[in-house]
C-alpha positions as CSV (number, residue, x, y, z in Angstrom):
1,X,187.8,-53.8,27.1
2,X,189.7,-54.0,23.8
3,X,186.4,-53.8,22.0
4,X,186.2,-50.2,23.1
5,X,189.2,-49.1,21.2
6,X,191.6,-48.8,24.1
7,X,194.5,-51.2,23.4
8,X,197.0,-49.6,25.8
9,X,194.9,-49.6,29.0
10,X,197.0,-46.7,30.3
11,X,200.4,-48.3,29.8
12,X,202.1,-45.0,28.9
13,X,204.7,-42.8,30.4
14,X,202.0,-40.1,31.1
15,X,199.7,-42.6,32.9
16,X,202.4,-44.1,35.0
17,X,203.9,-40.7,36.0
18,X,200.4,-39.4,36.9
19,X,199.5,-42.5,38.9
20,X,202.9,-42.7,40.6
21,X,202.8,-39.1,41.8
22,X,199.2,-39.5,42.9
23,X,200.1,-42.5,45.0
24,X,203.1,-40.7,46.6
25,X,200.8,-37.8,47.4
26,X,198.2,-40.1,48.8
27,X,200.8,-41.8,51.0
28,X,202.0,-38.4,52.3
29,X,198.4,-37.4,53.1
30,X,197.9,-40.8,54.9
31,X,201.0,-40.1,57.0
32,X,199.7,-36.6,57.8
33,X,196.5,-38.0,59.1
34,X,198.4,-40.4,61.4
35,X,200.7,-37.6,62.5
36,X,197.9,-35.1,62.8
37,X,199.9,-32.6,60.8
38,X,198.0,-30.2,58.5
39,X,201.1,-28.9,56.8
40,X,202.2,-32.4,55.8
41,X,198.7,-33.1,54.5
42,X,198.8,-29.9,52.4
43,X,202.2,-31.1,51.0
44,X,200.6,-34.4,50.0
45,X,197.8,-32.6,48.3
46,X,200.2,-30.4,46.4
47,X,202.1,-33.5,45.2
48,X,198.8,-35.1,44.1
49,X,197.9,-32.0,42.1
50,X,201.4,-31.9,40.5
51,X,200.8,-35.5,39.5
52,X,197.6,-34.6,37.6
53,X,199.4,-31.7,35.9
54,X,202.4,-33.8,35.0
55,X,200.2,-36.5,33.5
56,X,198.2,-34.1,31.4
57,X,201.4,-32.3,30.2
58,X,203.1,-35.5,29.3
59,X,199.9,-36.6,27.4
60,X,199.8,-33.4,25.5
61,X,203.5,-33.8,24.7
62,X,202.8,-37.1,23.0
63,X,203.7,-39.6,25.8
64,X,200.1,-40.7,26.4
65,X,197.9,-43.2,24.5
66,X,196.7,-42.0,21.1
67,X,193.0,-41.3,21.0
68,X,190.9,-43.7,19.1
69,X,189.7,-42.3,15.7
70,X,186.1,-41.2,16.0
71,X,183.8,-42.9,13.5
72,X,181.2,-40.2,12.8
73,X,178.9,-40.2,9.9
74,X,178.8,-36.8,8.2
75,X,175.4,-35.1,8.5
76,X,175.0,-34.8,4.7
77,X,175.7,-38.5,4.1
78,X,172.0,-39.4,4.6
């Protein structure tokens, strides 16, 4: 996978925060299914959505992996 320009493989604060919160939200939703509780399921869904938002905000704040430089050839180079 390193040949694709992704050296970090998601080992960043943004990625771990996002995945951690998504896993907590998923666990809460699993418990809600076992308990047959719709309000608890909704809480798990809210935690999962918060995880997505936190991951994106941390990435935008500079705690994510840097994007690989795009190697585009200018149109007038031909």
